[in-house]
C-alpha positions in Angstrom: 38.9 21.5 -17.0 42.2 23.0 -15.9 42.5 26.8 -16.3 44.9 27.8 -19.1 45.3 31.4 -17.9 48.2 33.0 -16.0 46.3 33.2 -12.7 47.2 31.6 -9.4 46.0 28.0 -9.1 43.6 29.2 -6.5 41.8 31.2 -9.2 40.2 34.6 -9.6 36.6 35.7 -9.6 35.0 35.0 -12.9 31.4 35.2 -14.3 29.4 32.1 -13.7 28.5 29.9 -16.8 24.9 29.9 -17.9 22.9 26.7 -17.7 22.4 24.5 -20.7 18.9 24.5 -22.1 19.4 20.9 -22.9 20.7 19.8 -19.5 19.8 16.3 -18.4 16.4 16.4 -16.9 15.6 19.9 -18.0 11.9 20.5 -18.7 9.6 23.3 -19.5 6.7 24.4 -17.2 6.1 26.7 -14.4 9.3 27.4 -12.4 9.3 26.1 -8.8 6.9 23.3 -9.4 7.9 20.2 -7.5 6.7 16.7 -8.5 4.3 15.7 -5.8 5.5 12.9 -3.6 2.9 11.4 -1.3 2.1 14.0 1.3 4.7 16.7 0.4 6.9 15.9 3.3 10.5 14.6 3.6 12.8 12.9 6.0 15.2 15.2 7.8 17.4 15.5 10.9 15.9 18.1 13.2 16.8 19.9 16.4 14.3 21.7 18.5 16.9 23.0 21.0 20.6 23.7 21.2 22.8 20.9 22.7 24.9 17.9 21.9 24.2 15.4 19.2 21.6 14.0 21.5 19.2 16.8 20.6 19.1 15.6 16.9 16.2 13.4 15.7 15.2 11.9 12.4 11.7 13.2 11.6 9.3 13.8 8.8 8.8 17.5 8.1 7.3 19.6 5.3 9.3 20.0 2.2 10.7 23.6 2.0 9.4 26.1 -0.5 11.7 28.3 -2.6 11.8 32.0 -3.5 12.4 33.4 -7.0 16.2 33.3 -6.7 16.4 30.0 -5.0 16.8 26.3 -6.0 15.3 23.2 -4.4 18.0 20.5 -4.4 17.2 16.8 -4.0 20.1 16.1 -1.6 22.2 13.0 -2.4 24.9 13.8 0.1 25.7 16.4 2.7 29.1 17.2 4.2 29.7 17.6 7.9 32.0 20.2 9.3 32.8 22.1 12.5 30.5 24.8 11.6 27.6 22.4 11.9 28.7 21.4 15.4 28.7 25.1 16.4 25.2 25.6 15.0 23.9 22.5 16.7 25.4 23.4 20.1 24.7 27.1 19.7 28.3 27.9 20.8 29.9 30.4 20.9 26.7 32.0 22.2 27.1 35.0 19.9 25.9 32.9 16.9 22.5 32.6 18.6 21.9 36.3 17.7 21.7 35.2 14.1 20.4 31.7 14.5 17.8 32.1 17.2 18.3 33.0 20.9 16.5 30.1 22.5 16.3 27.5 19.7 17.3 27.4 16.1 15.0 29.2 13.7 15.7 26.6 11.1 15.4 23.2 12.9 17.2 21.3 10.1 21.0 21.7 10.3 23.5 21.4 7.5 25.3 23.6 4.9 27.4 21.5 2.5 25.4 19.6 -0.1 25.4 17.9 -3.4 22.5 16.6 -5.4 20.2 17.3 -8.3 18.0 20.3 -9.0 14.4 19.5 -8.2 12.9 22.9 -8.9 14.0 26.4 -9.7 12.7 29.9 -8.8 11.4 32.2 -11.5 14.6 34.3 -11.6 17.1 31.4 -11.7 19.1 31.3 -15.0 22.2 29.2 -14.4 20.5 25.9 -13.5 17.7 23.7 -14.8 15.8 20.8 -13.3 17.9 17.7 -13.3 21.3 19.5 -13.2 23.8 17.9 -10.7 25.0 20.6 -8.3 27.0 21.2 -5.2 27.5 24.1 -2.8 26.0 25.9 0.1 22.4 25.1 1.2 20.2 25.5 4.2 19.1 22.4 6.0 21.1 19.9 4.0 20.6 17.0 6.4 17.4 16.2 4.7 16.0 14.7 1.5 15.5 18.3 0.0 17.2 21.5 0.8 17.0 25.1 -0.4 20.0 27.0 -1.8 20.4 30.4 -3.4 21.4 30.3 -7.1 24.5 32.4 -6.3 25.8 29.7 -3.9 25.8 26.7 -6.2 28.0 25.3 -8.9 27.7 22.4 -11.4 29.1 19.2 -10.0 32.1 17.9 -12.0 31.1 14.7 -13.8 34.1 12.9 -12.4 33.2 13.5 -8.8 30.8 11.4 -6.8 28.0 13.2 -4.9 29.8 12.2 -1.7 33.1 13.9 -2.9 31.2 17.0 -4.1 29.3 17.3 -0.8 32.7 17.4 1.1 34.0 20.2 -1.1 32.1 23.5 -0.7 32.4 24.8 2.9 35.9 23.4 3.8 37.4 23.8 0.3 36.2 27.4 -0.1 37.4 28.3 3.4 40.9 26.9 2.7 41.1 28.7 -0.6 40.2 32.0 0.8 42.6 31.6 3.8 45.5 30.9 1.4 44.7 33.3 -1.4 43.0 36.2 0.1 44.1 36.3 3.7 47.5 34.6 3.3 48.5 35.8 -0.1 50.3 32.5 -0.7 53.1 32.5 -3.4 55.1 29.8 -5.0 58.2 28.8 -3.2 57.0 29.8 0.2 57.2 27.6 3.3 53.6 27.0 4.5 52.6 25.5 7.8 49.1 24.1 8.1 47.9 23.5 11.7 45.1 21.0 11.8 46.2 19.6 8.5 44.1 16.4 8.8 40.8 18.3 9.4 38.2 19.4 6.9 39.7 22.8 6.1 43.3 21.7 6.8 43.1 18.8 4.3 42.2 21.2 1.6 44.7 23.9 2.7 47.6 21.3 2.3 46.5 20.5 -1.2 45.8 24.0 -2.4 49.1 25.3 -1.0 50.8 22.5 -2.9 48.9 23.5 -6.1 50.2 27.0 -5.6 53.8 25.8 -5.6 54.5 26.1 -1.9 56.5 23.8 0.3 54.0 22.4 2.9 54.4 21.2 6.4 51.3 19.8 8.2 50.6 19.5 11.9 48.3 16.6 13.1 48.0 13.9 15.7 50.0 10.6 15.5 47.3 8.6 13.8 46.6 11.1 11.1 50.2 11.8 9.9 49.8 9.3 7.0 46.9 11.3 5.7 48.8 14.5 5.9 51.6 13.0 3.8 49.2 11.5 1.4 47.7 14.9 0.8 51.1 16.1 -0.4 52.8 17.6 2.6 56.6 17.4 2.4 56.7 17.2 6.2 54.3 16.1 8.9 54.6 17.1 12.5 53.1 15.1 15.3 51.9 17.7 17.8 51.9 15.1 20.6 55.7 14.7 20.2 57.0 17.9 18.5 56.5 21.6 18.8 56.2 23.4 15.5 57.4 26.6 17.3 60.6 25.1 18.8 62.7 27.4 16.6 64.1 24.7 14.4 62.2 25.9 11.3 60.4 29.1 10.3 57.5 29.6 7.9 56.4 32.3 5.5 52.8 31.5 6.0 50.9 29.7 8.7 47.2 28.6 8.3 45.9 27.8 11.8 42.7 25.8 11.8 43.4 24.2 15.2 42.6 27.1 17.5 45.0 26.0 20.3 48.2 27.9 19.5 48.9 31.2 21.3 49.8 34.2 19.2 53.3 34.0 20.8 53.8 30.5 19.5 52.5 31.4 16.0 54.9 34.3 15.9 57.9 32.2 17.0 57.2 29.9 14.0 57.0 32.7 11.5 59.8 34.4 9.6 60.3 38.1 10.6 57.9 39.2 7.9 55.7 36.1 7.7 51.9 35.9 7.9 49.7 33.8 10.2 46.0 33.4 9.3 43.6 32.3 12.0 40.7 30.4 10.6 37.5 30.0 12.6 37.0 30.3 16.3 37.9 26.9 17.8 38.6 26.8 21.5 38.3 30.6 21.8 35.7 31.0 24.5 31.9 30.4 24.9 30.7 33.9 24.3 32.2 35.2 21.0 34.8 32.6 20.1 36.9 35.4 18.8 39.2 36.3 21.7 42.4 35.3 19.9 41.3 37.0 16.7 40.7 40.3 18.4 44.1 40.1 20.0 45.7 39.3 16.6 44.0 42.3 14.9 45.1 44.6 17.8 48.7 43.5 17.7 49.3 43.2 13.9 49.7 46.9 13.1 52.6 47.2 15.6 54.8 44.3 14.4 56.5 43.4 11.2 54.7 40.1 11.0 51.2 40.1 9.7 48.4 38.4 11.8 45.3 38.0 9.8 41.8 36.7 10.6 39.4 35.4 8.0 35.8 34.4 7.8 34.7 32.5 4.7 32.4 34.0 2.1 29.9 31.9 0.3 29.8 32.2 -3.5 29.8 30.4 -6.8 33.2 31.7 -8.1 35.3 29.8 -5.6 33.1 26.7 -6.0 33.7 26.7 -9.7 37.4 27.0 -9.2 37.4 24.1 -6.7 35.4 22.1 -9.3 38.1 22.8 -11.9 40.9 21.7 -9.5 39.0 18.6 -8.4 38.2 17.6 -12.0 41.9 17.9 -12.8 42.9 15.8 -9.8 44.8 18.6 -8.1 42.3 18.6 -5.2 40.9 15.3 -3.9 38.3 15.4 -1.1 39.6 13.4 1.8 36.5 11.5 3.1 36.9 9.5 6.3 33.5 7.8 6.3 30.0 8.0 5.0 26.9 7.7 7.1 23.2 7.2 6.2 20.9 10.1 7.2 19.6 8.4 10.3 23.2 8.1 11.7 24.1 11.8 11.2 24.2 12.3 15.1 26.8 9.5 15.3 28.9 11.3 12.7 28.7 14.5 14.7 29.9 12.7 17.8 32.9 11.3 15.9 33.7 14.8 14.7 33.4 16.3 18.2 35.7 13.6 19.5 38.4 14.4 16.9 38.1 11.0 15.2 37.4 12.2 11.7 40.2 12.3 9.2 39.4 14.9 6.5 35.6 15.0 6.1 32.6 13.0 7.2 29.7 12.8 4.7 26.1 11.9 5.2 24.4 10.0 2.4 20.7 10.8 1.9 
């Protein structure tokens, strides 16, 4: 339902709603108990080493257990994003410090998910068994995945599981880039680089929802998508240069990773803001070379160069759910793949062939 307050369309933090005791499928009994299914295993995509999509295999693995503040989700669909590619390949190498130096500690990849609650931990209060949810999980390319209560939201009734699975990671990242790092305002000129990608497709829509005039940068075959998302202008980066001086922008959201800081600054107004999202094409070791240079330069110029790393939480998920339910944000899904074809989906993503989001159906 659309917010009736005076806040920005991107929303403010708000308390999470409590779960309904009469939610569909809710039941009494010991929290965390999972209905037994054959041998207690599940189908999942697994990786035993870092590498290309070739290291991924469909296998049967034990169903995960949950802690007191966690939820076991029966996955119906899982979104695919660039973050998954980084975790599968283990690049930039710095991420291995957290994920495992020689091989992933969690062999099942995947973060975005949508599905139904199969079991809840003893401290969970917002959800009941049978609730339809979406958000951030661990190991979502599987029949079951674990998610913290604080990183899930109720799925809007009007959204399919596939649409909801494409919403959490990319939608939240775009929202935070615009609202928190970019401080977007109505009437601004906003440029979204990588406007046809997962984060970019949401950035275009959320900027429009905030009252901005939006220009999107994409390749030739994806310009129609950028316009369909609501951009007033679409720039084909194979034929035009957004930094040619013909137009300046109050805010740039750069999800592409190729533009130098000099080019970003040339496209900004004298006091404009550029937000660098993610670490694409920024080196094998940290992936943050351009971000470090931006942070070092920003205090000495009138323009503001900002860096953002997405936070995972329910408040933004709930706001995205409101916007999606009202039709102000529509997940752009390029294609869906069955679980066993998840490696193929990852190859398409790596090749730059995905328009918007790819979704794996479980």
